[in-house]
ROLO-984541 format. One record per residue (C-alpha): x, y, z; chain. Coordinates in nm, 4 decimals. Layout:
! residues N
<r><east>X</east><north>Y</north><up>Z</up><chain>A</chain></r>
...
END
This chain:
! residues 198
<r><east>1.8161</east><north>-0.0703</north><up>-1.0368</up><chain>A</chain></r>
<r><east>1.5969</east><north>0.2381</north><up>-0.9870</up><chain>A</chain></r>
<r><east>1.4063</east><north>0.2538</north><up>-0.6628</up><chain>A</chain></r>
<r><east>1.1544</east><north>0.4950</north><up>-0.5128</up><chain>A</chain></r>
<r><east>1.2271</east><north>0.7487</north><up>-0.2433</up><chain>A</chain></r>
<r><east>1.2563</east><north>0.5925</north><up>0.1020</up><chain>A</chain></r>
<r><east>1.0354</east><north>0.8658</north><up>0.2531</up><chain>A</chain></r>
<r><east>0.7251</east><north>1.0493</north><up>0.1282</up><chain>A</chain></r>
<r><east>0.5622</east><north>1.3304</north><up>0.3292</up><chain>A</chain></r>
<r><east>0.2333</east><north>1.5170</north><up>0.3566</up><chain>A</chain></r>
<r><east>0.0686</east><north>1.7354</north><up>0.6173</up><chain>A</chain></r>
<r><east>-0.1310</east><north>1.4306</north><up>0.7297</up><chain>A</chain></r>
<r><east>0.1221</east><north>1.1509</north><up>0.7396</up><chain>A</chain></r>
<r><east>0.4641</east><north>1.0216</north><up>0.6441</up><chain>A</chain></r>
<r><east>0.5348</east><north>0.7119</north><up>0.4400</up><chain>A</chain></r>
<r><east>0.8690</east><north>0.5624</north><up>0.5362</up><chain>A</chain></r>
<r><east>1.0472</east><north>0.2499</north><up>0.4221</up><chain>A</chain></r>
<r><east>1.0119</east><north>-0.0241</north><up>0.6844</up><chain>A</chain></r>
<r><east>1.3077</east><north>-0.0773</north><up>0.9187</up><chain>A</chain></r>
<r><east>1.3911</east><north>-0.3819</north><up>1.1283</up><chain>A</chain></r>
<r><east>1.3624</east><north>-0.1532</north><up>1.4331</up><chain>A</chain></r>
<r><east>0.9900</east><north>-0.1130</north><up>1.3581</up><chain>A</chain></r>
<r><east>0.9140</east><north>-0.4591</north><up>1.4976</up><chain>A</chain></r>
<r><east>0.7508</east><north>-0.3493</north><up>1.8252</up><chain>A</chain></r>
<r><east>0.5501</east><north>-0.0667</north><up>1.6665</up><chain>A</chain></r>
<r><east>0.4288</east><north>-0.2766</north><up>1.3742</up><chain>A</chain></r>
<r><east>0.3471</east><north>-0.5760</north><up>1.5926</up><chain>A</chain></r>
<r><east>0.1407</east><north>-0.3498</north><up>1.8208</up><chain>A</chain></r>
<r><east>-0.0393</east><north>-0.1828</north><up>1.5286</up><chain>A</chain></r>
<r><east>-0.1361</east><north>-0.5180</north><up>1.3771</up><chain>A</chain></r>
<r><east>-0.2413</east><north>-0.6632</north><up>1.7148</up><chain>A</chain></r>
<r><east>-0.4695</east><north>-0.3646</north><up>1.7757</up><chain>A</chain></r>
<r><east>-0.6108</east><north>-0.3945</north><up>1.4211</up><chain>A</chain></r>
<r><east>-0.6681</east><north>-0.7701</north><up>1.3953</up><chain>A</chain></r>
<r><east>-1.0490</east><north>-0.7580</north><up>1.4107</up><chain>A</chain></r>
<r><east>-1.0498</east><north>-0.4829</north><up>1.1486</up><chain>A</chain></r>
<r><east>-0.8042</east><north>-0.6649</north><up>0.9171</up><chain>A</chain></r>
<r><east>-0.9055</east><north>-1.0310</north><up>0.9409</up><chain>A</chain></r>
<r><east>-1.2156</east><north>-0.9986</north><up>0.7170</up><chain>A</chain></r>
<r><east>-0.9981</east><north>-0.8762</north><up>0.4266</up><chain>A</chain></r>
<r><east>-0.6341</east><north>-0.9692</north><up>0.4886</up><chain>A</chain></r>
<r><east>-0.5597</east><north>-1.3439</north><up>0.5080</up><chain>A</chain></r>
<r><east>-0.2213</east><north>-1.2796</north><up>0.6719</up><chain>A</chain></r>
<r><east>-0.3858</east><north>-1.1050</north><up>0.9694</up><chain>A</chain></r>
<r><east>-0.5436</east><north>-1.4282</north><up>1.0965</up><chain>A</chain></r>
<r><east>-0.1971</east><north>-1.5773</north><up>1.1494</up><chain>A</chain></r>
<r><east>-0.0472</east><north>-1.2649</north><up>1.3003</up><chain>A</chain></r>
<r><east>0.2326</east><north>-1.3111</north><up>1.5513</up><chain>A</chain></r>
<r><east>0.5579</east><north>-1.1418</north><up>1.6457</up><chain>A</chain></r>
<r><east>0.7708</east><north>-1.3936</north><up>1.4533</up><chain>A</chain></r>
<r><east>0.5652</east><north>-1.3404</north><up>1.1381</up><chain>A</chain></r>
<r><east>0.5988</east><north>-0.9647</north><up>1.1780</up><chain>A</chain></r>
<r><east>0.9772</east><north>-0.9994</north><up>1.2073</up><chain>A</chain></r>
<r><east>0.9766</east><north>-1.2193</north><up>0.8955</up><chain>A</chain></r>
<r><east>0.7754</east><north>-0.9550</north><up>0.7093</up><chain>A</chain></r>
<r><east>1.0248</east><north>-0.6816</north><up>0.7984</up><chain>A</chain></r>
<r><east>1.3198</east><north>-0.8953</north><up>0.6891</up><chain>A</chain></r>
<r><east>1.1421</east><north>-0.9878</north><up>0.3656</up><chain>A</chain></r>
<r><east>1.0554</east><north>-0.6218</north><up>0.3016</up><chain>A</chain></r>
<r><east>1.4256</east><north>-0.5344</north><up>0.3203</up><chain>A</chain></r>
<r><east>1.5147</east><north>-0.8130</north><up>0.0746</up><chain>A</chain></r>
<r><east>1.2330</east><north>-0.7282</north><up>-0.1674</up><chain>A</chain></r>
<r><east>1.3279</east><north>-0.3606</north><up>-0.1703</up><chain>A</chain></r>
<r><east>1.6869</east><north>-0.4551</north><up>-0.2567</up><chain>A</chain></r>
<r><east>1.5745</east><north>-0.6790</north><up>-0.5457</up><chain>A</chain></r>
<r><east>1.3035</east><north>-0.4383</north><up>-0.6662</up><chain>A</chain></r>
<r><east>1.0302</east><north>-0.6984</north><up>-0.6145</up><chain>A</chain></r>
<r><east>0.8363</east><north>-0.4731</north><up>-0.3759</up><chain>A</chain></r>
<r><east>0.8676</east><north>-0.1370</north><up>-0.2032</up><chain>A</chain></r>
<r><east>0.6866</east><north>-0.1503</north><up>0.1319</up><chain>A</chain></r>
<r><east>0.6281</east><north>0.1492</north><up>0.3570</up><chain>A</chain></r>
<r><east>0.5095</east><north>0.2206</north><up>0.7085</up><chain>A</chain></r>
<r><east>0.2341</east><north>0.4808</north><up>0.7257</up><chain>A</chain></r>
<r><east>0.3320</east><north>0.7102</north><up>1.0129</up><chain>A</chain></r>
<r><east>0.1592</east><north>0.9882</north><up>1.2040</up><chain>A</chain></r>
<r><east>0.3290</east><north>1.1709</north><up>1.4920</up><chain>A</chain></r>
<r><east>0.6034</east><north>0.9041</north><up>1.4878</up><chain>A</chain></r>
<r><east>0.3470</east><north>0.6252</north><up>1.5383</up><chain>A</chain></r>
<r><east>0.2973</east><north>0.3367</north><up>1.2939</up><chain>A</chain></r>
<r><east>-0.0668</east><north>0.3559</north><up>1.1836</up><chain>A</chain></r>
<r><east>-0.0622</east><north>0.1215</north><up>0.8845</up><chain>A</chain></r>
<r><east>0.1296</east><north>-0.0077</north><up>0.5895</up><chain>A</chain></r>
<r><east>0.1304</east><north>0.0191</north><up>0.2112</up><chain>A</chain></r>
<r><east>0.3468</east><north>-0.0698</north><up>-0.0837</up><chain>A</chain></r>
<r><east>0.4205</east><north>-0.1061</north><up>-0.4527</up><chain>A</chain></r>
<r><east>0.4464</east><north>-0.4698</north><up>-0.5659</up><chain>A</chain></r>
<r><east>0.5637</east><north>-0.6341</north><up>-0.8889</up><chain>A</chain></r>
<r><east>0.2774</east><north>-0.8854</north><up>-0.8872</up><chain>A</chain></r>
<r><east>0.1341</east><north>-0.7980</north><up>-1.2287</up><chain>A</chain></r>
<r><east>0.2698</east><north>-0.7954</north><up>-1.5836</up><chain>A</chain></r>
<r><east>0.5759</east><north>-0.5981</north><up>-1.6882</up><chain>A</chain></r>
<r><east>0.5161</east><north>-0.2246</north><up>-1.6979</up><chain>A</chain></r>
<r><east>0.2858</east><north>-0.2340</north><up>-1.3966</up><chain>A</chain></r>
<r><east>0.2858</east><north>-0.2342</north><up>-1.0177</up><chain>A</chain></r>
<r><east>0.0122</east><north>-0.3377</north><up>-0.7778</up><chain>A</chain></r>
<r><east>-0.0638</east><north>-0.1184</north><up>-0.4763</up><chain>A</chain></r>
<r><east>-0.1662</east><north>-0.2581</north><up>-0.1387</up><chain>A</chain></r>
<r><east>-0.2589</east><north>-0.0746</north><up>0.1831</up><chain>A</chain></r>
<r><east>-0.4101</east><north>-0.1061</north><up>0.5312</up><chain>A</chain></r>
<r><east>-0.4749</east><north>0.1274</north><up>0.8232</up><chain>A</chain></r>
<r><east>-0.5233</east><north>0.0920</north><up>1.1981</up><chain>A</chain></r>
<r><east>-0.9015</east><north>0.1320</north><up>1.2558</up><chain>A</chain></r>
<r><east>-0.8480</east><north>0.4338</north><up>1.4828</up><chain>A</chain></r>
<r><east>-0.7082</east><north>0.6204</north><up>1.1824</up><chain>A</chain></r>
<r><east>-0.9679</east><north>0.5349</north><up>0.9189</up><chain>A</chain></r>
<r><east>-1.2145</east><north>0.7899</north><up>0.7859</up><chain>A</chain></r>
<r><east>-0.9588</east><north>1.0729</north><up>0.7761</up><chain>A</chain></r>
<r><east>-0.8397</east><north>1.0453</north><up>0.4168</up><chain>A</chain></r>
<r><east>-0.5089</east><north>0.8908</north><up>0.5220</up><chain>A</chain></r>
<r><east>-0.5400</east><north>0.5793</north><up>0.3046</up><chain>A</chain></r>
<r><east>-0.6215</east><north>0.7947</north><up>0.0036</up><chain>A</chain></r>
<r><east>-0.3254</east><north>1.0251</north><up>0.0765</up><chain>A</chain></r>
<r><east>-0.0919</east><north>0.7274</north><up>0.1182</up><chain>A</chain></r>
<r><east>-0.2045</east><north>0.5669</north><up>-0.2071</up><chain>A</chain></r>
<r><east>-0.1768</east><north>0.9014</north><up>-0.3898</up><chain>A</chain></r>
<r><east>0.1842</east><north>0.9207</north><up>-0.2720</up><chain>A</chain></r>
<r><east>0.2521</east><north>0.5699</north><up>-0.3987</up><chain>A</chain></r>
<r><east>0.0942</east><north>0.6506</north><up>-0.7336</up><chain>A</chain></r>
<r><east>0.3048</east><north>0.9629</north><up>-0.7800</up><chain>A</chain></r>
<r><east>0.6190</east><north>0.7771</north><up>-0.6804</up><chain>A</chain></r>
<r><east>0.5369</east><north>0.4632</north><up>-0.8778</up><chain>A</chain></r>
<r><east>0.5122</east><north>0.6558</north><up>-1.2018</up><chain>A</chain></r>
<r><east>0.8632</east><north>0.7955</north><up>-1.1511</up><chain>A</chain></r>
<r><east>1.0091</east><north>0.4455</north><up>-1.1815</up><chain>A</chain></r>
<r><east>1.1476</east><north>0.3514</north><up>-1.5244</up><chain>A</chain></r>
<r><east>0.9119</east><north>0.1453</north><up>-1.7388</up><chain>A</chain></r>
<r><east>0.6059</east><north>0.1812</north><up>-1.5143</up><chain>A</chain></r>
<r><east>0.3047</east><north>0.2667</north><up>-1.7303</up><chain>A</chain></r>
<r><east>0.0171</east><north>0.1525</north><up>-1.5109</up><chain>A</chain></r>
<r><east>-0.0699</east><north>0.0879</north><up>-1.1492</up><chain>A</chain></r>
<r><east>-0.3410</east><north>-0.1451</north><up>-1.0246</up><chain>A</chain></r>
<r><east>-0.5386</east><north>-0.1985</north><up>-0.7069</up><chain>A</chain></r>
<r><east>-0.6921</east><north>-0.5441</north><up>-0.6577</up><chain>A</chain></r>
<r><east>-0.9530</east><north>-0.6044</north><up>-0.3867</up><chain>A</chain></r>
<r><east>-1.2473</east><north>-0.8261</north><up>-0.3084</up><chain>A</chain></r>
<r><east>-1.5822</east><north>-0.6924</north><up>-0.4329</up><chain>A</chain></r>
<r><east>-1.7158</east><north>-0.6877</north><up>-0.0761</up><chain>A</chain></r>
<r><east>-1.4349</east><north>-0.4609</north><up>0.0462</up><chain>A</chain></r>
<r><east>-1.6060</east><north>-0.1279</north><up>-0.0109</up><chain>A</chain></r>
<r><east>-1.3437</east><north>0.0751</north><up>0.1755</up><chain>A</chain></r>
<r><east>-1.0608</east><north>-0.0377</north><up>-0.0526</up><chain>A</chain></r>
<r><east>-1.2785</east><north>0.0244</north><up>-0.3548</up><chain>A</chain></r>
<r><east>-1.3587</east><north>0.3778</north><up>-0.2380</up><chain>A</chain></r>
<r><east>-0.9882</east><north>0.4682</north><up>-0.2151</up><chain>A</chain></r>
<r><east>-0.9287</east><north>0.3425</north><up>-0.5695</up><chain>A</chain></r>
<r><east>-1.2295</east><north>0.5295</north><up>-0.7079</up><chain>A</chain></r>
<r><east>-1.1331</east><north>0.8575</north><up>-0.5373</up><chain>A</chain></r>
<r><east>-0.7961</east><north>0.8494</north><up>-0.7110</up><chain>A</chain></r>
<r><east>-0.9381</east><north>0.7796</north><up>-1.0560</up><chain>A</chain></r>
<r><east>-0.8565</east><north>0.4086</north><up>-1.0890</up><chain>A</chain></r>
<r><east>-1.0872</east><north>0.2582</north><up>-1.3541</up><chain>A</chain></r>
<r><east>-1.2397</east><north>-0.0855</north><up>-1.3126</up><chain>A</chain></r>
<r><east>-1.1005</east><north>-0.3145</north><up>-1.5823</up><chain>A</chain></r>
<r><east>-1.2026</east><north>-0.6596</north><up>-1.4572</up><chain>A</chain></r>
<r><east>-1.4032</east><north>-0.8642</north><up>-1.2098</up><chain>A</chain></r>
<r><east>-1.2725</east><north>-1.2151</north><up>-1.1746</up><chain>A</chain></r>
<r><east>-1.4257</east><north>-1.4960</north><up>-0.9720</up><chain>A</chain></r>
<r><east>-1.1418</east><north>-1.6644</north><up>-0.7867</up><chain>A</chain></r>
<r><east>-1.1490</east><north>-2.0404</north><up>-0.8539</up><chain>A</chain></r>
<r><east>-1.0382</east><north>-2.1094</north><up>-0.4959</up><chain>A</chain></r>
<r><east>-1.3136</east><north>-1.8857</north><up>-0.3564</up><chain>A</chain></r>
<r><east>-1.2753</east><north>-1.6270</north><up>-0.0794</up><chain>A</chain></r>
<r><east>-0.9406</east><north>-1.6171</north><up>0.1028</up><chain>A</chain></r>
<r><east>-1.0669</east><north>-1.4195</north><up>0.4048</up><chain>A</chain></r>
<r><east>-1.3983</east><north>-1.4318</north><up>0.5945</up><chain>A</chain></r>
<r><east>-1.5370</east><north>-1.0967</north><up>0.4738</up><chain>A</chain></r>
<r><east>-1.4790</east><north>-1.1737</north><up>0.1072</up><chain>A</chain></r>
<r><east>-1.7162</east><north>-1.3002</north><up>-0.1605</up><chain>A</chain></r>
<r><east>-1.4402</east><north>-1.4398</north><up>-0.3831</up><chain>A</chain></r>
<r><east>-1.4717</east><north>-1.1876</north><up>-0.6669</up><chain>A</chain></r>
<r><east>-1.1557</east><north>-0.9894</north><up>-0.7308</up><chain>A</chain></r>
<r><east>-1.2037</east><north>-0.6367</north><up>-0.8650</up><chain>A</chain></r>
<r><east>-0.9134</east><north>-0.4957</north><up>-1.0656</up><chain>A</chain></r>
<r><east>-0.8853</east><north>-0.1171</north><up>-1.1004</up><chain>A</chain></r>
<r><east>-0.6164</east><north>0.0445</north><up>-1.3136</up><chain>A</chain></r>
<r><east>-0.4612</east><north>0.3885</north><up>-1.3542</up><chain>A</chain></r>
<r><east>-0.2221</east><north>0.4772</north><up>-1.6353</up><chain>A</chain></r>
<r><east>0.0525</east><north>0.7359</north><up>-1.6226</up><chain>A</chain></r>
<r><east>-0.1344</east><north>0.9412</north><up>-1.8835</up><chain>A</chain></r>
<r><east>-0.4489</east><north>0.9469</north><up>-1.6687</up><chain>A</chain></r>
<r><east>-0.2531</east><north>1.0577</north><up>-1.3607</up><chain>A</chain></r>
<r><east>-0.0277</east><north>1.3336</north><up>-1.4968</up><chain>A</chain></r>
<r><east>-0.2941</east><north>1.5760</north><up>-1.6228</up><chain>A</chain></r>
<r><east>-0.4733</east><north>1.5808</north><up>-1.2888</up><chain>A</chain></r>
<r><east>-0.3928</east><north>1.8315</north><up>-1.0164</up><chain>A</chain></r>
<r><east>-0.2154</east><north>1.6549</north><up>-0.7313</up><chain>A</chain></r>
<r><east>-0.1810</east><north>1.7889</north><up>-0.3792</up><chain>A</chain></r>
<r><east>-0.0817</east><north>1.6131</north><up>-0.0601</up><chain>A</chain></r>
<r><east>0.2217</east><north>1.3931</north><up>-0.0392</up><chain>A</chain></r>
<r><east>0.5469</east><north>1.5054</north><up>-0.1880</up><chain>A</chain></r>
<r><east>0.8986</east><north>1.3744</north><up>-0.1715</up><chain>A</chain></r>
<r><east>1.1141</east><north>1.5549</north><up>0.0835</up><chain>A</chain></r>
<r><east>1.3989</east><north>1.7672</north><up>-0.0539</up><chain>A</chain></r>
<r><east>1.7239</east><north>1.5743</north><up>-0.0950</up><chain>A</chain></r>
<r><east>1.9492</east><north>1.5780</north><up>0.2085</up><chain>A</chain></r>
<r><east>2.2443</east><north>1.8126</north><up>0.1909</up><chain>A</chain></r>
<r><east>2.5723</east><north>1.6400</north><up>0.1185</up><chain>A</chain></r>
<r><east>2.8766</east><north>1.7553</north><up>0.3023</up><chain>A</chain></r>
END
């Protein structure tokens, strides 16, 4: 099964596949970001070291099966957030998710990370579209999607209502097709050159 590169680089940050050895760094990053994440990320309210360890183990399994490709967002060897490509939508598509430590917001890092995922996602066989889903009240997530040219295709009221305290319970779906992405000039994150084989 085809899989994306394990590492993506830019002058601002590095995206690297999660490792089990990231437990302390990820647990610290989430703990320091809880107030920032809880309004939008239901999982943040139940954060704990055991759950973080479970996430890292699950990330390894999902990468192996192709269900999801989750990355640490790194800067100067520090974990500053997370992002990933997820098979949560129909065949031919992947959903993108992302979060950043609040100390690192406002620097274009989320946009750079998502741009890297978009470029990599469209290299995978059969992937024709990528989507970003977010609550209508989450203006920061919406801004990242808009900057990268994702077009709004739906607004859906969730029958169960909001799943996190900052939400209004209306899911916005933005989509980008491979044809929309390729003609545009892309700078920023690129895959590193392949390692020399000896």
